N, C-alpha and C positions, 0 to 999 in steps of 0.2 A: 390603658388598653387601646391598642391601635385599631381604628375602624377599617374594615375591609370594604373597599369600593367594588361594586359589581364590575366584572370584566365585560368590556365591550370591544368587539372586533372592529378595527378601523376599516372604513369603507375603501375599496379599491377605486382608483380612477377609472373612468369609462374607457373601454377598449374600442378602437376603430383601426382596422388595418387590412392587409391583403397579402397573399402569397400565391406564386404560380409562375406561369410562362407569359411573356409579353412579346408581341411581334417586333417590338423595338429593341429587344435585348437578346443576347445569345445564350442565356442560361436562366436558371430560376432566379427570381427576385422577390422582394417583399419589403414591407414597411409596417410599423405600428403594432406588430404582434409579439408577445413574449416568446422566448426561445422554445419553451415546452409546447406551446400551442402551435407554433410554426413547424416544429418537428412532427407533431401529430398530423397536421394537415399534409405535410410533405410525404409522410409514410403512407397515408391513405391514398394519395394520388399515385405514388410510385407503385404500390401493390395493385391498384386498380388498373393502371396502364399495362402492367405485366399480365394481368388477367385477360384483358382485351386481346392482346397479342397472342397469348397461348390458346385461347378458345375460339378466336374468330379469324385467325390468319390475316390475310390482306383485306378482309371485308370490314374490319373495324374502323378503318380510317375515315371512310366516307360517312358512315353512320355517326361516328364521333363528331365530325365537323358539322353535321346537320342537326345534332341534338340541341334541344332548347336550353335556355337559361333556367336553372333550377333554383328557386328560392327556398330557404329553410328557416325553421325556428327550432332551437335545440335546448332541451332542458339542462339545468345545471348538473354538473357531474359527468357529462359526456366527453366533451373536448376541453372543457374548462370548468372551474368551480362556479362560474357565473353562467346564466342563461345567455345564449347567443342567437343572433339573427344575421342572415347573410344570403349569399347566392354563390352558385358554382356555374361557370361558363366554359365551354370547350375553347381552348386556345392553343397557341403554339409559339415557339420562339422564332428568332430571326432566321434561323437556318432550317425551319420546318419541323422541329421535334415537338411532338404534341404532349401537353399536360394541361389540366384545367387552371383557370384563374379563380381563386377563392377569395371572396370579400366577407369580412366579419365585423360585427359590432356587438358589444355587450349590452344587455338590457336588464331591467329590474323585473324579477319574477312576478311582482304584483302589478306591474304596469305594462305587460306585454301588449294589451289591447291598444295602448296609446302609441305603439310603434308599428302597428299593422293597419292596412286599409280597413275601413275608410277614414279612421282617425289620423293616420299619418300617410304622407306620400313619399316616404323614404324609399320604399320598395320600387316605386316608379322611377325615381331619380337614379337609384343605383342601377336598375335595369338599363336605363338609357345610357348611363356612363359606361357600364361594362360592355355594352354592344359597341360603343365607340372605341374603347380601348382595344378590344380583340380584332377590330377591323382597321386599325390605324397605327401610327407610330408614336404613341404617347410614351414619353420617357418615364423612368422610375419615379423621380421626385414629383413630376407633374401628376402622376396617378394618385399619390397620397394627398396632394393639395386639393385635387378635384374631388377626391372621396370625402375629405373633410368638409368641402363645400356642400355636399348633399345633406348635411345636418342643418344647413341654413335654409332660408326662404328662397334663395335664388342661386342657381348654378352659373358661375361666370363663363363657362364654356358654352352655355346654352342661351344664346342671346335672343332667340325668337320663341322657342317653346318653353315658357316659364310657368304655365298653369298646368294642372293635372290633365285637363282635357287635351291640351296641346302636346304634352309629353306622350300621352296614349296614342294620339294621332300619329306622332313620329314613329312610334313602335308598330304601327300598322294595325292597331286594335280598334281604332275608330273613336269617335267622340262620345265616350261613355263615362259615367261617374265611377268613383272609387269602388262602390259596392258591386257594380256590374263587372268590373275588371277582376276583383278579388274573388277567387273561386272557392274559398274555404271559410264561409261565414262563422262556423262553429269552432274554428281553430283555437280561439282563446280558452274555451271551456275544456277542450282536450289537453291543451298545454298546461292548464292549471292542475291537472291530475299529478304532474311531476313524477312520472314513472321512468325517468332516465330514457326518454325517447327523443327522437328527432322527427320533425314533420317537414316533408319536402313537397313542393308544388311547382308546376310549370303552368303559367297562365295561358289562356286560349289565345289563338291568333287566327287570321283568316284561313290558315291551312291546317291547324291542329286544335283538337279539343283540349280542355284543361286536364291536367294529370295530378294525382296526389299519391304520396307514399308515406307510410308511417314505419319507422325503423326503430327496433328495440336495441338499446345498448350503443356501443361506439360504432361509428360508420366503418364498414368493412368492404372487402373486395366484391362481395355479392351486391351490396347496395350500389357501389360504383358502377358495376356492370349494368345494373338495372337502369340507372339514371343516364349513363352515357352511351349505352348500346341497346339495352333490352327494350326501351320504349319503341324502337323502330319496328318490332314484331307485333305491336298491338294495334 
């Protein structure tokens, strides 16, 4: 009699990548994301940009360019079968056509706290990197290399600001600790409910208070409009 071994799903390799517009490139670009996820991100951004143009005419461009960087934590089953962590930033390509830059990494459902402040400074590093990318001419391959460096202890492009306090100071937030900068201390508990939600937050700055959004289901044009345009009315 042949013994049946219990089925065990093979673990997928960690995901780390990006998709969107870069000032250094004349069209959409991306690295590190599987096709299905890249297509989902692209569709969300495309539908969202159409929504902004249809509802806000010429007004949308200025508000879009001034919108904050939104960080997010996404339950499994929304954009991917794995939970995701990342950020969305207003960006444009070399000829001025607008569409966001989206950065993503996969995380373990049971270890989300280890990937968020104050346990992890990945959000700070990614925030600083994304701000540089959307205001500079960073090439496609360099973006992925520098993104991978955010998972290490030191970022090669950041020779002076290497501690959390220095990174925050560069972001204009001031010399505060992780817990002071992170505006959603109970996010881990909310995320653990696993209700196919995504949690979006923009951290405070000298000019803006913190903002938080909880979205049910897959990101849609309503959420895009709220993040990249609707905040300006609040």
